[in-house]
C-alpha angles and dihedrals in degrees: 000000000000090000108109102146133047113188117192116195132166144141093261138022122284121251097201135357128183118198130183113200117231125284136101134186091257096040112026123192112278126240106264093014112152130213124193124195116196128178133183091203137040120273112212097192117027122180116186119182135172125240124241099012097310117146132221126217119217095357111190120236097198140022108209117182118211140153089266107103093210090067090063125186102269151357135262128210135187126199127230107196095190090069099021092239135138111213122206107228098176 
């Protein structure tokens, strides 16, 4: 579970991206573990799922870059192992 950042970079925007947040049967996600997704380009269709039956609250479906700072360039998640849930914090 050392993966904390996923950086997507390319010359043009992404049509579709599927991401599975960390966790395996031999090395489950850790309580308080953080995951950061960063992209240099917009992602029109974004599917984020959890590994091993974990759930995700408020999972985004797109990452649209704009000049508005509040849109940001990515998303952050934190894991709560007591309820097997990834929470989007940004």
